[in-house]
C-alpha positions in Angstrom: 0.0 0.0 0.0 1.5 3.3 -1.0 1.0 6.8 0.4 1.4 9.9 -1.7 0.5 13.6 -1.7 0.6 15.6 -4.9 1.4 19.3 -4.9 2.4 22.3 -6.9 5.2 24.3 -5.3 7.3 27.2 -6.6 11.0 27.1 -6.0 10.5 29.4 -3.0 7.6 27.2 -1.7 9.9 24.1 -2.0 12.6 25.9 0.0 10.0 26.8 2.7 8.7 23.3 3.0 12.3 22.0 3.3 12.9 24.3 6.2 9.7 23.0 7.9 10.9 19.4 7.3 14.4 20.2 8.7 12.7 21.4 11.9 11.4 17.9 12.5 15.0 16.9 13.2 16.7 13.6 12.2 15.5 14.0 8.6 18.1 13.4 5.9 18.0 13.8 2.2 19.9 11.7 -0.3 20.0 12.8 -3.9 19.5 10.1 -6.5 21.3 8.6 -8.2 24.2 8.5 -5.8 27.3 6.5 -5.0 27.0 3.7 -2.5 29.7 5.3 -0.4 27.4 8.4 0.0 24.8 6.3 1.9 25.8 7.2 5.5 24.6 9.8 8.0 27.8 11.7 7.8 27.5 12.4 4.1 23.8 12.9 3.6 22.2 16.4 4.0 19.2 18.0 5.6 15.9 18.3 3.6 16.7 22.0 2.8 19.3 20.8 0.3 16.8 19.1 -2.0 15.7 21.9 -4.2 18.1 21.3 -7.1 16.5 21.0 -10.5 16.1 17.4 -11.8 17.0 15.9 -8.4 14.7 13.3 -6.9 16.0 12.8 -3.4 14.7 10.5 -0.8 14.0 11.5 2.8 14.7 9.2 5.7 15.6 9.2 9.4 19.2 8.4 10.3 18.0 5.7 12.7 16.7 3.9 9.5 19.8 4.2 7.4 20.7 0.5 7.9 17.3 -0.5 6.6 17.6 1.3 3.3 17.7 -1.1 0.3 20.3 0.1 -2.2 20.1 -1.1 -5.8 22.4 -0.4 -8.8 20.9 2.3 -11.1 22.3 1.0 -14.4 24.8 3.8 -14.6 28.4 2.6 -13.7 28.9 3.2 -10.0 25.5 4.8 -9.3 22.8 3.4 -7.1 19.4 4.4 -5.7 17.2 3.7 -2.7 14.5 1.2 -3.5 11.4 3.0 -2.1 9.2 -0.2 -1.9 11.6 -1.9 0.5 13.0 1.1 2.4 11.7 3.3 5.2 12.0 6.4 3.0 10.0 9.0 1.2 10.7 9.8 -2.4 10.3 13.4 -3.4 9.6 14.3 -7.0 10.4 18.0 -7.5 8.0 20.5 -8.9 9.7 22.1 -11.9 9.1 25.8 -12.9 9.5 26.5 -16.6 7.8 28.6 -19.3 5.1 30.0 -17.0 4.2 26.5 -15.8 4.7 24.6 -12.6 5.0 20.8 -13.1 3.4 18.7 -10.4 5.5 17.1 -7.7 4.8 14.5 -5.0 5.9 12.8 -1.9 5.7 9.0 -2.2 6.3 6.0 0.0 5.3 2.4 0.6 3.7 1.5 4.0 3.5 -2.2 3.1 4.2 -4.4 0.2 4.0 -7.9 -1.0 7.2 -9.9 -1.6 7.6 -12.3 -4.5 6.6 -15.2 -2.3 3.4 -13.5 -1.3 4.5 -12.5 2.2 3.1 -9.1 3.2 5.7 -6.8 4.7 4.4 -4.0 6.9 6.7 -1.0 7.7 7.1 0.1 11.3 4.6 2.2 13.2 7.3 4.7 13.8 7.9 5.1 10.1 4.2 5.5 9.5 4.0 8.2 12.2 7.0 10.0 10.7 5.5 10.0 7.2 2.3 11.4 8.6 4.3 14.3 10.1 6.1 15.0 6.8 2.9 14.8 4.7 1.0 17.0 7.2 3.7 19.7 6.9 3.2 20.1 3.1 -0.6 19.9 3.4 -0.7 22.6 6.1 1.7 24.8 4.1 -0.6 24.6 1.0 -4.2 25.1 0.0 -6.0 22.2 -1.6 -7.4 23.1 -5.0 -10.6 21.8 -6.7 -8.6 19.1 -8.4 -7.3 17.7 -5.0 -3.8 19.0 -5.4 -2.0 21.0 -2.8 -0.8 24.4 -4.0 1.9 26.5 -2.2 1.4 30.2 -1.5 3.8 31.5 -4.1 2.5 29.0 -6.7 -1.0 30.4 -6.0 0.3 33.9 -6.7 1.9 32.7 -10.0 -1.4 31.1 -11.1 -3.1 34.5 -10.4 -0.6 36.0 -12.8 -1.5 33.5 -15.5 0.9 30.6 -14.8 -0.5 27.1 -15.4 -0.3 24.1 -13.1 0.6 21.0 -15.2 0.0 17.5 -14.1 3.1 16.2 -15.8 4.1 13.1 -13.9 2.2 9.9 -14.4 
């Protein structure tokens, strides 16, 4: 079972959400793809570092770092965090371009079915933590008629004629 929240955030909105997430404490961001040697709490960064264009970081708690499942990405030396198996939240950035904001999201798996049919449930602590992160973005934004959360500056840009584009599938 997955959990996700869709939103439209300007670059400024994304930076503000990151500051709120950093205030939770013990939240780390790992840009993907990465090198396997980067997957340790001394080399990862706080959430406020994730606003780089075309980056899709994952957020996790340092106490969960040993539970992250790391897979090769197909590029020599690069790897990524497997969201299904890991106690982590994937962030797909909103992108601003040509008077448009492309939709972003937070995404995680709360439970999943392994190949042998066994259901794996993630910890209650992880579920509580994801609720805190998701609530932060929902409280920062206004829910529009389409069910998407829109940040304050994104709302101002829409009032000036910008379009919100549901780009990701």
